[in-house]
N, CA, C and O atoms as CSV, one atom per row, in Angstrom:
chain,resi,resn,atom,element,x,y,z
A,1,MET,N,N,-81.230,93.246,26.350
A,1,MET,CA,C,-80.359,92.352,27.094
A,1,MET,C,C,-81.118,91.843,28.321
A,1,MET,O,O,-81.823,92.615,28.971
A,2,PRO,N,N,-80.983,90.544,28.649
A,2,PRO,CA,C,-81.710,90.000,29.787
A,2,PRO,C,C,-81.221,90.599,31.110
A,2,PRO,O,O,-80.093,91.078,31.225
A,3,ASP,N,N,-82.110,90.551,32.096
A,3,ASP,CA,C,-81.741,91.039,33.421
A,3,ASP,C,C,-80.678,90.135,34.019
A,3,ASP,O,O,-80.791,88.909,33.991
A,4,HIS,N,N,-79.646,90.762,34.558
A,4,HIS,CA,C,-78.596,90.004,35.208
A,4,HIS,C,C,-78.710,90.177,36.714
A,4,HIS,O,O,-79.170,91.209,37.204
A,5,LEU,N,N,-78.297,89.184,37.412
A,5,LEU,CA,C,-78.389,89.125,38.856
A,5,LEU,C,C,-77.431,90.112,39.511
A,5,LEU,O,O,-76.286,90.254,39.081
A,6,GLU,N,N,-77.896,90.782,40.535
A,6,GLU,CA,C,-77.072,91.699,41.307
A,6,GLU,C,C,-76.605,90.998,42.580
A,6,GLU,O,O,-77.245,90.058,43.052
A,7,TRP,N,N,-75.503,91.454,43.122
A,7,TRP,CA,C,-74.852,90.853,44.284
A,7,TRP,C,C,-75.828,90.687,45.461
A,7,TRP,O,O,-75.947,89.588,46.003
A,8,GLU,N,N,-76.512,91.738,45.854
A,8,GLU,CA,C,-77.410,91.672,47.010
A,8,GLU,C,C,-78.567,90.705,46.765
A,8,GLU,O,O,-78.965,89.972,47.671
A,9,ALA,N,N,-79.106,90.701,45.548
A,9,ALA,CA,C,-80.194,89.781,45.225
A,9,ALA,C,C,-79.712,88.332,45.298
A,9,ALA,O,O,-80.452,87.449,45.734
A,10,LEU,N,N,-78.495,88.095,44.878
A,10,LEU,CA,C,-77.926,86.753,44.951
A,10,LEU,C,C,-77.770,86.320,46.407
A,10,LEU,O,O,-78.126,85.195,46.758
A,11,LEU,N,N,-77.248,87.189,47.245
A,11,LEU,CA,C,-77.099,86.858,48.667
A,11,LEU,C,C,-78.447,86.541,49.312
A,11,LEU,O,O,-78.568,85.569,50.057
A,12,VAL,N,N,-79.451,87.355,49.028
A,12,VAL,CA,C,-80.785,87.124,49.588
A,12,VAL,C,C,-81.313,85.771,49.136
A,12,VAL,O,O,-81.844,85.012,49.946
A,13,SER,N,N,-81.174,85.464,47.864
A,13,SER,CA,C,-81.659,84.198,47.327
A,13,SER,C,C,-80.940,83.006,47.961
A,13,SER,O,O,-81.578,82.022,48.336
A,14,LEU,N,N,-79.627,83.094,48.078
A,14,LEU,CA,C,-78.865,81.993,48.676
A,14,LEU,C,C,-79.206,81.818,50.152
A,14,LEU,O,O,-79.328,80.688,50.627
A,15,ARG,N,N,-79.359,82.904,50.870
A,15,ARG,CA,C,-79.740,82.803,52.291
A,15,ARG,C,C,-81.077,82.086,52.435
A,15,ARG,O,O,-81.288,81.335,53.388
A,16,HIS,N,N,-81.964,82.318,51.502
A,16,HIS,CA,C,-83.285,81.678,51.528
A,16,HIS,C,C,-83.202,80.203,51.110
A,16,HIS,O,O,-83.883,79.359,51.693
A,17,GLU,N,N,-82.388,79.895,50.123
A,17,GLU,CA,C,-82.298,78.545,49.552
A,17,GLU,C,C,-81.547,77.568,50.456
A,17,GLU,O,O,-81.885,76.386,50.510
A,18,LEU,N,N,-80.533,78.059,51.161
A,18,LEU,CA,C,-79.706,77.183,51.996
A,18,LEU,C,C,-80.479,76.673,53.205
A,18,LEU,O,O,-81.394,77.341,53.686
A,19,PRO,N,N,-80.109,75.476,53.702
A,19,PRO,CA,C,-80.721,75.001,54.942
A,19,PRO,C,C,-80.410,75.986,56.072
A,19,PRO,O,O,-79.320,76.557,56.129
A,20,GLN,N,N,-81.360,76.172,56.949
A,20,GLN,CA,C,-81.200,77.117,58.060
A,20,GLN,C,C,-80.552,76.420,59.251
A,20,GLN,O,O,-80.726,75.209,59.390
A,21,PRO,N,N,-79.833,77.096,60.098
A,21,PRO,CA,C,-79.437,78.486,59.992
A,21,PRO,C,C,-78.309,78.668,58.981
A,21,PRO,O,O,-77.597,77.719,58.651
A,22,VAL,N,N,-78.158,79.888,58.498
A,22,VAL,CA,C,-77.094,80.212,57.548
A,22,VAL,C,C,-76.068,81.087,58.258
A,22,VAL,O,O,-76.409,82.098,58.872
A,23,ARG,N,N,-74.815,80.682,58.163
A,23,ARG,CA,C,-73.718,81.477,58.712
A,23,ARG,C,C,-72.914,82.051,57.560
A,23,ARG,O,O,-72.696,81.384,56.549
A,24,GLU,N,N,-72.478,83.287,57.718
A,24,GLU,CA,C,-71.679,83.957,56.688
A,24,GLU,C,C,-70.337,84.345,57.262
A,24,GLU,O,O,-70.221,84.771,58.411
A,25,GLU,N,N,-69.317,84.184,56.419
A,25,GLU,CA,C,-67.990,84.593,56.850
A,25,GLU,C,C,-67.252,85.169,55.654
A,25,GLU,O,O,-67.234,84.590,54.568
A,26,ALA,N,N,-66.647,86.319,55.883
A,26,ALA,CA,C,-65.877,86.979,54.825
A,26,ALA,C,C,-64.465,86.412,54.813
A,26,ALA,O,O,-63.843,86.246,55.862
A,27,ALA,N,N,-63.964,86.117,53.616
A,27,ALA,CA,C,-62.600,85.604,53.457
A,27,ALA,C,C,-61.672,86.753,53.086
A,27,ALA,O,O,-62.116,87.806,52.628
A,28,GLY,N,N,-60.399,86.537,53.288
A,28,GLY,CA,C,-59.407,87.560,53.001
A,28,GLY,C,C,-59.324,87.940,51.539
A,28,GLY,O,O,-58.853,89.028,51.208
A,29,ASP,N,N,-59.777,87.053,50.652
A,29,ASP,CA,C,-59.709,87.327,49.215
A,29,ASP,C,C,-60.939,88.071,48.699
A,29,ASP,O,O,-61.084,88.269,47.493
A,30,GLY,N,N,-61.828,88.484,49.612
A,30,GLY,CA,C,-63.023,89.217,49.207
A,30,GLY,C,C,-64.231,88.339,48.961
A,30,GLY,O,O,-65.325,88.852,48.724
A,31,SER,N,N,-64.062,87.030,49.012
A,31,SER,CA,C,-65.196,86.129,48.823
A,31,SER,C,C,-65.965,85.994,50.134
A,31,SER,O,O,-65.492,86.389,51.200
A,32,ILE,N,N,-67.158,85.428,50.022
A,32,ILE,CA,C,-67.992,85.158,51.187
A,32,ILE,C,C,-68.267,83.665,51.209
A,32,ILE,O,O,-68.581,83.066,50.181
A,33,LEU,N,N,-68.146,83.068,52.389
A,33,LEU,CA,C,-68.478,81.658,52.553
A,33,LEU,C,C,-69.782,81.582,53.329
A,33,LEU,O,O,-69.875,82.050,54.463
A,34,LEU,N,N,-70.790,80.984,52.701
A,34,LEU,CA,C,-72.082,80.763,53.338
A,34,LEU,C,C,-72.158,79.285,53.714
A,34,LEU,O,O,-71.898,78.413,52.885
A,35,THR,N,N,-72.513,79.011,54.960
A,35,THR,CA,C,-72.660,77.640,55.436
A,35,THR,C,C,-74.090,77.461,55.888
A,35,THR,O,O,-74.568,78.192,56.756
A,36,GLY,N,N,-74.779,76.491,55.304
A,36,GLY,CA,C,-76.178,76.254,55.642
A,36,GLY,C,C,-76.369,74.969,56.409
A,36,GLY,O,O,-75.810,73.929,56.060
A,37,GLY,N,N,-77.175,75.052,57.471
A,37,GLY,CA,C,-77.535,73.877,58.251
A,37,GLY,C,C,-76.794,73.789,59.565
A,37,GLY,O,O,-75.714,74.355,59.733
A,38,ASP,N,N,-77.405,73.056,60.506
A,38,ASP,CA,C,-76.776,72.760,61.785
A,38,ASP,C,C,-77.178,71.357,62.190
A,38,ASP,O,O,-78.277,71.158,62.708
A,39,PRO,N,N,-76.315,70.379,61.968
A,39,PRO,CA,C,-74.932,70.515,61.520
A,39,PRO,C,C,-74.860,70.968,60.063
A,39,PRO,O,O,-75.825,70.867,59.305
A,40,ALA,N,N,-73.692,71.466,59.707
A,40,ALA,CA,C,-73.487,72.015,58.358
A,40,ALA,C,C,-73.829,70.981,57.290
A,40,ALA,O,O,-73.495,69.803,57.415
A,41,GLU,N,N,-74.503,71.445,56.234
A,41,GLU,CA,C,-74.885,70.580,55.126
A,41,GLU,C,C,-74.341,71.063,53.796
A,41,GLU,O,O,-73.853,70.268,52.993
A,42,VAL,N,N,-74.427,72.383,53.559
A,42,VAL,CA,C,-74.059,72.945,52.253
A,42,VAL,C,C,-73.162,74.158,52.460
A,42,VAL,O,O,-73.390,74.967,53.359
A,43,LEU,N,N,-72.142,74.273,51.619
A,43,LEU,CA,C,-71.250,75.424,51.613
A,43,LEU,C,C,-71.359,76.107,50.261
A,43,LEU,O,O,-71.421,75.439,49.228
A,44,VAL,N,N,-71.382,77.435,50.259
A,44,VAL,CA,C,-71.335,78.207,49.014
A,44,VAL,C,C,-70.226,79.241,49.163
A,44,VAL,O,O,-70.249,80.068,50.074
A,45,ARG,N,N,-69.268,79.183,48.266
A,45,ARG,CA,C,-68.216,80.210,48.216
A,45,ARG,C,C,-68.612,81.156,47.097
A,45,ARG,O,O,-68.752,80.751,45.943
A,46,LEU,N,N,-68.788,82.413,47.450
A,46,LEU,CA,C,-69.320,83.404,46.524
A,46,LEU,C,C,-68.302,84.505,46.273
A,46,LEU,O,O,-67.815,85.146,47.206
A,47,THR,N,N,-67.986,84.716,44.994
A,47,THR,CA,C,-67.148,85.850,44.604
A,47,THR,C,C,-68.014,86.779,43.760
A,47,THR,O,O,-69.200,86.517,43.559
A,48,ARG,N,N,-67.433,87.839,43.279
A,48,ARG,CA,C,-68.193,88.814,42.483
A,48,ARG,C,C,-68.593,88.277,41.119
A,48,ARG,O,O,-69.289,88.968,40.375
A,49,GLY,N,N,-68.180,87.078,40.771
A,49,GLY,CA,C,-68.575,86.531,39.483
A,49,GLY,C,C,-68.878,85.047,39.480
A,49,GLY,O,O,-69.479,84.536,38.535
A,50,VAL,N,N,-68.465,84.343,40.539
A,50,VAL,CA,C,-68.588,82.885,40.555
A,50,VAL,C,C,-69.146,82.429,41.904
A,50,VAL,O,O,-68.797,82.976,42.950
A,51,ALA,N,N,-70.014,81.423,41.864
A,51,ALA,CA,C,-70.508,80.773,43.078
A,51,ALA,C,C,-70.189,79.293,42.975
A,51,ALA,O,O,-70.532,78.646,41.986
A,52,THR,N,N,-69.535,78.759,43.993
A,52,THR,CA,C,-69.209,77.338,44.032
A,52,THR,C,C,-70.017,76.704,45.152
A,52,THR,O,O,-69.924,77.118,46.308
A,53,VAL,N,N,-70.812,75.694,44.803
A,53,VAL,CA,C,-71.681,75.009,45.759
A,53,VAL,C,C,-71.060,73.656,46.086
A,53,VAL,O,O,-70.683,72.895,45.196
A,54,SER,N,N,-70.961,73.372,47.392
A,54,SER,CA,C,-70.357,72.125,47.851
A,54,SER,C,C,-71.186,71.489,48.954
A,54,SER,O,O,-71.861,72.166,49.729
A,55,GLU,N,N,-71.113,70.182,48.998
A,55,GLU,CA,C,-71.636,69.437,50.138
A,55,GLU,C,C,-70.614,69.566,51.258
A,55,GLU,O,O,-69.411,69.493,51.007
A,56,PHE,N,N,-71.072,69.756,52.481
A,56,PHE,CA,C,-70.166,69.806,53.621
A,56,PHE,C,C,-69.593,68.411,53.824
A,56,PHE,O,O,-70.328,67.425,53.856
A,57,GLY,N,N,-68.292,68.340,53.958
A,57,GLY,CA,C,-67.620,67.070,54.199
A,57,GLY,C,C,-66.551,67.252,55.253
A,57,GLY,O,O,-66.034,68.352,55.452
A,58,VAL,N,N,-66.224,66.160,55.928
A,58,VAL,CA,C,-65.218,66.181,56.978
A,58,VAL,C,C,-64.218,65.070,56.725
A,58,VAL,O,O,-64.590,63.951,56.375
A,59,ALA,N,N,-62.942,65.389,56.907
A,59,ALA,CA,C,-61.872,64.398,56.928
A,59,ALA,C,C,-61.247,64.484,58.319
A,59,ALA,O,O,-61.372,65.502,59.000
A,60,TRP,N,N,-60.591,63.440,58.725
A,60,TRP,CA,C,-60.004,63.409,60.060
A,60,TRP,C,C,-58.492,63.451,59.959
A,60,TRP,O,O,-57.880,62.544,59.396
A,61,ALA,N,N,-57.880,64.507,60.506
A,61,ALA,CA,C,-56.426,64.632,60.541
A,61,ALA,C,C,-55.867,63.840,61.727
A,61,ALA,O,O,-54.675,63.534,61.772
A,62,GLY,N,N,-56.722,63.519,62.667
A,62,GLY,CA,C,-56.371,62.743,63.853
A,62,GLY,C,C,-57.657,62.346,64.544
A,62,GLY,O,O,-58.735,62.720,64.083
A,63,PRO,N,N,-57.582,61.596,65.640
A,63,PRO,CA,C,-58.801,61.096,66.293
A,63,PRO,C,C,-59.755,62.189,66.756
A,63,PRO,O,O,-60.968,61.977,66.778
A,64,ASN,N,N,-59.244,63.323,67.118
A,64,ASN,CA,C,-60.090,64.433,67.577
A,64,ASN,C,C,-59.827,65.696,66.774
A,64,ASN,O,O,-59.954,66.806,67.291
A,65,ASP,N,N,-59.459,65.524,65.500
A,65,ASP,CA,C,-59.045,66.662,64.690
A,65,ASP,C,C,-59.770,66.664,63.338
A,65,ASP,O,O,-59.186,66.316,62.312
A,66,PRO,N,N,-61.074,67.068,63.351
A,66,PRO,CA,C,-61.808,67.121,62.077
A,66,PRO,C,C,-61.371,68.307,61.224
A,66,PRO,O,O,-61.088,69.389,61.738
A,67,VAL,N,N,-61.321,68.083,59.917
A,67,VAL,CA,C,-60.956,69.127,58.963
A,67,VAL,C,C,-62.068,69.200,57.917
A,67,VAL,O,O,-62.457,68.177,57.353
A,68,VAL,N,N,-62.582,70.406,57.656
A,68,VAL,CA,C,-63.636,70.566,56.656
A,68,VAL,C,C,-63.056,70.268,55.275
A,68,VAL,O,O,-62.034,70.835,54.886
A,69,ARG,N,N,-63.713,69.380,54.544
A,69,ARG,CA,C,-63.316,69.014,53.191
A,69,ARG,C,C,-64.553,69.065,52.294
A,69,ARG,O,O,-65.246,68.059,52.136
A,70,PRO,N,N,-64.833,70.225,51.710
A,70,PRO,CA,C,-66.026,70.359,50.860
A,70,PRO,C,C,-65.968,69.414,49.658
A,70,PRO,O,O,-64.902,69.150,49.102
A,71,ILE,N,N,-67.127,68.921,49.283
A,71,ILE,CA,C,-67.273,68.080,48.095
A,71,ILE,C,C,-67.985,68.944,47.056
A,71,ILE,O,O,-69.192,69.168,47.151
A,72,VAL,N,N,-67.241,69.422,46.074
A,72,VAL,CA,C,-67.778,70.386,45.106
A,72,VAL,C,C,-68.839,69.728,44.226
A,72,VAL,O,O,-68.625,68.659,43.655
A,73,PHE,N,N,-69.988,70.398,44.134
A,73,PHE,CA,C,-71.071,69.940,43.271
A,73,PHE,C,C,-71.106,70.718,41.968
A,73,PHE,O,O,-71.497,70.179,40.933
A,74,GLY,N,N,-70.702,71.977,42.010
A,74,GLY,CA,C,-70.702,72.751,40.772
A,74,GLY,C,C,-70.347,74.201,41.006
A,74,GLY,O,O,-70.430,74.723,42.117
A,75,THR,N,N,-69.948,74.831,39.914
A,75,THR,CA,C,-69.594,76.238,39.910
A,75,THR,C,C,-70.448,76.945,38.874
A,75,THR,O,O,-70.595,76.477,37.745
A,76,VAL,N,N,-71.008,78.077,39.271
A,76,VAL,CA,C,-71.870,78.856,38.383
A,76,VAL,C,C,-71.238,80.236,38.196
A,76,VAL,O,O,-70.960,80.942,39.165
A,77,HIS,N,N,-71.019,80.601,36.947
A,77,HIS,CA,C,-70.546,81.948,36.617
A,77,HIS,C,C,-71.790,82.836,36.525
A,77,HIS,O,O,-72.286,83.136,35.439
A,78,TRP,N,N,-72.270,83.242,37.689
A,78,TRP,CA,C,-73.584,83.871,37.797
A,78,TRP,C,C,-73.675,85.237,37.123
A,78,TRP,O,O,-74.775,85.659,36.769
A,79,ARG,N,N,-72.587,85.925,36.938
A,79,ARG,CA,C,-72.612,87.234,36.259
A,79,ARG,C,C,-72.809,87.094,34.753
A,79,ARG,O,O,-73.204,88.053,34.089
A,80,ARG,N,N,-72.541,85.925,34.218
A,80,ARG,CA,C,-72.579,85.725,32.762
A,80,ARG,C,C,-73.924,85.237,32.238
A,80,ARG,O,O,-74.085,85.033,31.035
A,81,MET,N,N,-74.876,85.054,33.119
A,81,MET,CA,C,-76.152,84.512,32.656
A,81,MET,C,C,-77.323,85.310,33.185
A,81,MET,O,O,-77.192,86.032,34.173
A,82,PRO,N,N,-78.458,85.186,32.538
A,82,PRO,CA,C,-79.657,85.871,33.028
A,82,PRO,C,C,-80.007,85.411,34.447
A,82,PRO,O,O,-79.746,84.271,34.832
A,83,GLU,N,N,-80.589,86.309,35.192
A,83,GLU,CA,C,-80.923,86.059,36.596
A,83,GLU,C,C,-81.691,84.763,36.804
A,83,GLU,O,O,-81.345,83.975,37.684
A,84,VAL,N,N,-82.722,84.533,36.011
A,84,VAL,CA,C,-83.561,83.351,36.208
A,84,VAL,C,C,-82.749,82.061,36.060
A,84,VAL,O,O,-82.996,81.097,36.784
A,85,HIS,N,N,-81.804,82.030,35.154
A,85,HIS,CA,C,-80.985,80.823,34.957
A,85,HIS,C,C,-79.957,80.661,36.071
A,85,HIS,O,O,-79.720,79.550,36.544
A,86,ALA,N,N,-79.351,81.760,36.486
A,86,ALA,CA,C,-78.368,81.689,37.574
A,86,ALA,C,C,-79.030,81.181,38.852
A,86,ALA,O,O,-78.489,80.300,39.520
A,87,LEU,N,N,-80.182,81.722,39.194
A,87,LEU,CA,C,-80.880,81.295,40.417
A,87,LEU,C,C,-81.343,79.853,40.312
A,87,LEU,O,O,-81.281,79.108,41.290
A,88,SER,N,N,-81.806,79.453,39.136
A,88,SER,CA,C,-82.244,78.074,38.942
A,88,SER,C,C,-81.080,77.095,39.107
A,88,SER,O,O,-81.214,76.073,39.781
A,89,CYS,N,N,-79.955,77.406,38.501
A,89,CYS,CA,C,-78.763,76.549,38.610
A,89,CYS,C,C,-78.302,76.442,40.059
A,89,CYS,O,O,-78.048,75.347,40.561
A,90,LEU,N,N,-78.199,77.576,40.718
A,90,LEU,CA,C,-77.727,77.572,42.104
A,90,LEU,C,C,-78.696,76.835,43.023
A,90,LEU,O,O,-78.272,76.087,43.904
A,91,GLY,N,N,-79.981,77.041,42.822
A,91,GLY,CA,C,-80.969,76.336,43.638
A,91,GLY,C,C,-80.879,74.836,43.460
A,91,GLY,O,O,-80.963,74.088,44.434
A,92,SER,N,N,-80.708,74.384,42.219
A,92,SER,CA,C,-80.574,72.950,41.955
A,92,SER,C,C,-79.323,72.373,42.605
A,92,SER,O,O,-79.363,71.284,43.178
A,93,LEU,N,N,-78.221,73.096,42.517
A,93,LEU,CA,C,-76.975,72.623,43.131
A,93,LEU,C,C,-77.089,72.579,44.651
A,93,LEU,O,O,-76.617,71.628,45.274
A,94,VAL,N,N,-77.701,73.581,45.253
A,94,VAL,CA,C,-77.876,73.600,46.706
A,94,VAL,C,C,-78.731,72.413,47.144
A,94,VAL,O,O,-78.385,71.724,48.104
A,95,ARG,N,N,-79.829,72.171,46.458
A,95,ARG,CA,C,-80.702,71.047,46.822
A,95,ARG,C,C,-79.985,69.706,46.653
A,95,ARG,O,O,-80.131,68.816,47.490
A,96,ALA,N,N,-79.216,69.559,45.577
A,96,ALA,CA,C,-78.477,68.313,45.342
A,96,ALA,C,C,-77.429,68.085,46.427
A,96,ALA,O,O,-77.293,66.970,46.931
A,97,ALA,N,N,-76.698,69.119,46.785
A,97,ALA,CA,C,-75.672,68.999,47.825
A,97,ALA,C,C,-76.322,68.675,49.172
A,97,ALA,O,O,-75.822,67.834,49.920
A,98,ARG,N,N,-77.431,69.341,49.477
A,98,ARG,CA,C,-78.144,69.080,50.733
A,98,ARG,C,C,-78.644,67.635,50.784
A,98,ARG,O,O,-78.484,66.957,51.799
A,99,ASP,N,N,-79.244,67.168,49.700
A,99,ASP,CA,C,-79.762,65.803,49.666
A,99,ASP,C,C,-78.642,64.770,49.794
A,99,ASP,O,O,-78.807,63.759,50.477
A,100,ALA,N,N,-77.504,65.018,49.142
A,100,ALA,CA,C,-76.373,64.098,49.228
A,100,ALA,C,C,-75.836,64.036,50.660
A,100,ALA,O,O,-75.501,62.963,51.163
A,101,ARG,N,N,-75.761,65.183,51.297
A,101,ARG,CA,C,-75.281,65.228,52.688
A,101,ARG,C,C,-76.231,64.481,53.605
A,101,ARG,O,O,-75.797,63.668,54.421
A,102,ARG,N,N,-77.520,64.747,53.479
A,102,ARG,CA,C,-78.502,64.100,54.352
A,102,ARG,C,C,-78.574,62.591,54.126
A,102,ARG,O,O,-78.910,61.843,55.044
A,103,ALA,N,N,-78.267,62.147,52.930
A,103,ALA,CA,C,-78.271,60.708,52.638
A,103,ALA,C,C,-77.182,59.977,53.423
A,103,ALA,O,O,-77.256,58.759,53.589
A,104,LYS,N,N,-76.194,60.689,53.897
A,104,LYS,CA,C,-75.096,60.089,54.661
A,104,LYS,C,C,-75.403,60.010,56.158
A,104,LYS,O,O,-74.666,59.370,56.908
A,105,TYR,N,N,-76.478,60.652,56.593
A,105,TYR,CA,C,-76.851,60.595,57.998
A,105,TYR,C,C,-77.281,59.173,58.353
A,105,TYR,O,O,-77.839,58.452,57.526
A,106,GLU,N,N,-77.011,58.789,59.590
A,106,GLU,CA,C,-77.424,57.483,60.105
A,106,GLU,C,C,-78.150,57.697,61.421
A,106,GLU,O,O,-77.867,58.661,62.133
A,107,PRO,N,N,-79.086,56.810,61.757
A,107,PRO,CA,C,-79.779,56.979,63.029
A,107,PRO,C,C,-78.854,56.656,64.205
A,107,PRO,O,O,-78.068,55.710,64.155
A,108,CYS,N,N,-78.964,57.456,65.250
A,108,CYS,CA,C,-78.218,57.194,66.479
A,108,CYS,C,C,-78.762,55.913,67.102
A,108,CYS,O,O,-79.974,55.704,67.140
A,109,GLY,N,N,-77.871,55.060,67.588
A,109,GLY,CA,C,-78.276,53.800,68.213
A,109,GLY,C,C,-79.010,53.988,69.520
A,109,GLY,O,O,-79.675,53.060,69.982
A,110,ALA,N,N,-78.915,55.165,70.138
A,110,ALA,CA,C,-79.587,55.409,71.416
A,110,ALA,C,C,-80.898,56.171,71.235
A,110,ALA,O,O,-81.936,55.743,71.740
A,111,CYS,N,N,-80.859,57.298,70.517
A,111,CYS,CA,C,-82.059,58.145,70.413
A,111,CYS,C,C,-82.793,57.993,69.079
A,111,CYS,O,O,-83.953,58.390,68.961
A,112,GLY,N,N,-82.126,57.424,68.082
A,112,GLY,CA,C,-82.761,57.196,66.786
A,112,GLY,C,C,-82.773,58.383,65.845
A,112,GLY,O,O,-83.217,58.257,64.704
A,113,ARG,N,N,-82.290,59.544,66.301
A,113,ARG,CA,C,-82.285,60.729,65.433
A,113,ARG,C,C,-81.283,60.561,64.302
A,113,ARG,O,O,-80.199,60.016,64.508
A,114,PRO,N,N,-81.647,61.037,63.081
A,114,PRO,CA,C,-80.662,61.042,61.991
A,114,PRO,C,C,-79.475,61.921,62.392
A,114,PRO,O,O,-79.655,63.048,62.854
A,115,THR,N,N,-78.271,61.400,62.213
A,115,THR,CA,C,-77.075,62.067,62.721
A,115,THR,C,C,-75.997,62.122,61.656
A,115,THR,O,O,-75.759,61.146,60.945
A,116,ALA,N,N,-75.349,63.272,61.551
A,116,ALA,CA,C,-74.241,63.432,60.615
A,116,ALA,C,C,-73.132,62.446,60.983
A,116,ALA,O,O,-72.881,62.213,62.166
A,117,PRO,N,N,-72.469,61.869,59.985
A,117,PRO,CA,C,-71.487,60.817,60.264
A,117,PRO,C,C,-70.363,61.238,61.203
A,117,PRO,O,O,-69.893,60.423,61.997
A,118,GLU,N,N,-69.924,62.486,61.132
A,118,GLU,CA,C,-68.830,62.921,62.005
A,118,GLU,C,C,-69.273,63.108,63.453
A,118,GLU,O,O,-68.439,63.321,64.333
A,119,ARG,N,N,-70.589,63.031,63.709
A,119,ARG,CA,C,-71.110,63.173,65.072
A,119,ARG,C,C,-71.491,61.835,65.686
A,119,ARG,O,O,-72.036,61.784,66.789
A,120,LEU,N,N,-71.200,60.743,64.964
A,120,LEU,CA,C,-71.451,59.397,65.497
A,120,LEU,C,C,-70.138,58.774,65.955
A,120,LEU,O,O,-69.120,58.864,65.268
A,121,TYR,N,N,-70.177,58.150,67.110
A,121,TYR,CA,C,-69.011,57.404,67.587
A,121,TYR,C,C,-69.004,56.019,66.951
A,121,TYR,O,O,-69.975,55.625,66.306
A,122,ASP,N,N,-67.931,55.294,67.127
A,122,ASP,CA,C,-67.796,53.968,66.530
A,122,ASP,C,C,-68.906,53.009,66.951
A,122,ASP,O,O,-69.246,52.091,66.204
A,123,ASP,N,N,-69.473,53.213,68.136
A,123,ASP,CA,C,-70.549,52.337,68.608
A,123,ASP,C,C,-71.919,52.758,68.074
A,123,ASP,O,O,-72.933,52.175,68.458
A,124,GLY,N,N,-71.965,53.772,67.186
A,124,GLY,CA,C,-73.220,54.193,66.571
A,124,GLY,C,C,-74.057,55.124,67.416
A,124,GLY,O,O,-75.229,55.344,67.109
A,125,VAL,N,N,-73.490,55.675,68.471
A,125,VAL,CA,C,-74.207,56.592,69.349
A,125,VAL,C,C,-73.753,58.021,69.026
A,125,VAL,O,O,-72.565,58.275,68.827
A,126,CYS,N,N,-74.716,58.947,68.979
A,126,CYS,CA,C,-74.393,60.335,68.642
A,126,CYS,C,C,-73.676,61.031,69.804
A,126,CYS,O,O,-73.719,60.575,70.947
A,127,ALA,N,N,-73.031,62.125,69.484
A,127,ALA,CA,C,-72.284,62.883,70.478
A,127,ALA,C,C,-73.190,63.388,71.612
A,127,ALA,O,O,-72.777,63.401,72.772
A,128,ASP,N,N,-74.410,63.799,71.285
A,128,ASP,CA,C,-75.327,64.295,72.316
A,128,ASP,C,C,-75.669,63.194,73.328
A,128,ASP,O,O,-75.653,63.434,74.536
A,129,CYS,N,N,-75.976,61.999,72.839
A,129,CYS,CA,C,-76.301,60.894,73.749
A,129,CYS,C,C,-75.071,60.456,74.537
A,129,CYS,O,O,-75.173,60.119,75.717
A,130,ARG,N,N,-73.919,60.460,73.890
A,130,ARG,CA,C,-72.675,60.082,74.576
A,130,ARG,C,C,-72.393,61.076,75.699
A,130,ARG,O,O,-72.009,60.673,76.797
A,131,ASP,N,N,-72.583,62.392,75.433
A,131,ASP,CA,C,-72.326,63.408,76.449
A,131,ASP,C,C,-73.326,63.330,77.595
A,131,ASP,O,O,-72.996,63.677,78.729
A,132,ALA,N,N,-74.560,62.871,77.306
A,132,ALA,CA,C,-75.601,62.798,78.306
A,132,ALA,C,C,-75.415,61.615,79.261
A,132,ALA,O,O,-75.967,61.602,80.361
A,133,SER,N,N,-74.634,60.629,78.829
A,133,SER,CA,C,-74.479,59.441,79.693
A,133,SER,C,C,-73.305,59.542,80.628
A,133,SER,O,O,-73.056,58.622,81.407
């Protein structure tokens, strides 16, 4: 029987694959939410049998009320497949979600840095430049 991935090995691999820094948070249902990047780029919800990879997304409930709305890229039943395939699938999904998120960045009109859309004001200036003025 092929080698199957163990929980700790999966966590180590995901921590390495995700954009840095990686934040981890335990959910009440026993799952772990890994968030990669600053600003956030990729989310992985990990249970004892399934990993769901999402692009970080934001919706606005009001003018100053952002709500995280993940854009699901795929779900891998990592316990059901050999380790090499599970890691390959997850790595591909993480890279795809990261690339999709970064493609939405726009340059700040003041400093020119690529900026996540939720951090740009209507005039095209990033929050850091707006706060500095």
